[in-house]
C-alpha positions in Angstrom: -135.2 181.7 -3.0 -132.4 180.5 -5.3 -134.7 180.2 -8.2 -135.7 183.7 -7.8 -132.0 184.7 -7.8 -131.4 182.8 -10.9 -134.4 184.3 -12.6 -133.0 187.7 -11.7 -129.5 186.9 -13.0 -130.9 185.4 -16.2 -132.9 188.7 -16.9 -129.7 190.8 -16.2 -127.4 188.6 -18.6 -130.1 188.7 -21.3 -130.2 192.6 -21.1 -126.5 192.9 -21.2 -126.3 190.6 -24.1 -128.7 192.6 -25.9 -126.8 195.9 -25.2 -129.1 197.1 -22.4 -128.8 197.3 -18.7 -131.4 196.7 -16.1 -131.6 199.7 -13.9 -132.1 198.9 -10.3 -133.8 201.4 -8.1 -132.1 203.1 -5.2 -133.3 202.4 -1.8 -133.9 205.2 0.5 -132.8 204.5 4.1 -134.3 207.7 5.7 -137.7 209.5 5.4 -138.9 210.0 2.0 -140.0 213.6 2.8 -136.3 214.5 3.3 -135.5 213.5 -0.3 -138.6 215.0 -1.8 -138.0 218.3 0.2 -134.5 218.7 -1.5 -136.1 218.5 -5.0 -138.9 221.0 -3.7 -136.2 223.4 -2.7 -134.6 223.2 -6.0 -138.0 223.7 -7.9 -139.5 226.4 -5.7 -136.8 228.0 -3.2 -133.4 228.0 -4.8 -132.8 230.0 -7.8 -130.0 230.3 -10.5 -130.1 233.6 -12.2 -133.8 234.2 -11.2 -134.9 230.7 -12.5 -135.7 227.3 -10.5 -132.5 225.4 -9.9 -134.1 222.6 -11.6 -135.5 222.9 -15.1 -138.5 220.4 -14.5 -142.1 220.3 -13.5 -143.3 218.9 -10.2 -144.8 216.2 -12.3 -141.4 215.4 -14.0 -139.7 215.4 -10.6 -142.5 213.0 -9.3 -141.9 210.7 -12.1 -138.2 210.8 -11.5 -138.5 209.9 -7.9 -141.0 207.0 -8.3 -138.9 205.5 -11.3 -135.6 205.8 -9.5 -136.1 205.1 -5.7 -137.8 202.6 -3.4 -138.3 202.6 0.3 -135.9 200.8 2.6 -137.9 197.5 2.3 -137.7 197.6 -1.7 -141.4 198.7 -1.9 -142.4 201.2 -4.7 -143.0 204.8 -3.8 -146.5 206.2 -3.9 -146.8 208.8 -6.8 -149.5 210.5 -5.0 -147.5 210.8 -1.8 -144.6 212.5 -3.7 -147.0 214.7 -5.7 -148.5 215.8 -2.3 -145.0 216.5 -0.7 -144.1 218.5 -3.8 -147.1 220.8 -3.3 -146.4 224.3 -2.1 -149.7 224.0 -0.4 -148.7 221.3 1.9 -145.8 222.6 4.0 -146.7 220.1 6.8 -145.8 217.2 4.6 -142.2 218.5 4.3 -139.7 217.8 7.0 -139.2 220.1 10.0 -136.1 222.2 10.6 -134.4 219.4 12.7 -134.6 217.0 9.9 -134.6 219.2 7.0 -131.4 219.4 4.7 -130.9 222.9 3.6 -129.4 223.1 0.3 
C-alpha cells in the first residue's frame, strides 16, 4: 500500500517538475443518472436565446463525463451507460421527479 502511494506521489512530482499537472477524476457520491440528467437538460431542454444551453454534442458531453468523473468507489464510468442516459429516446434511464435536479 505504501509502495503504491509512493509511486503515485512520484508521478505527481515528475509531472509538476515538467510543468504539467495530473488531473484526478472527481468521484460522484450519488447516482450517475442525476449528473448526466443535468447535462441532458442543458443540451436538450434548457435554452439560451433559442439555442441549447451547452454548445456541445452528446458525444462531447459523454467524453467529458467519462474523462472527468469516477463512481464513488473510484471505478471508471461506462461510456455506453452515459451515452444511453443522454439519449432523448431513453427517458426511463433519467432520474424520476423525486431525485431529479431541475435547472
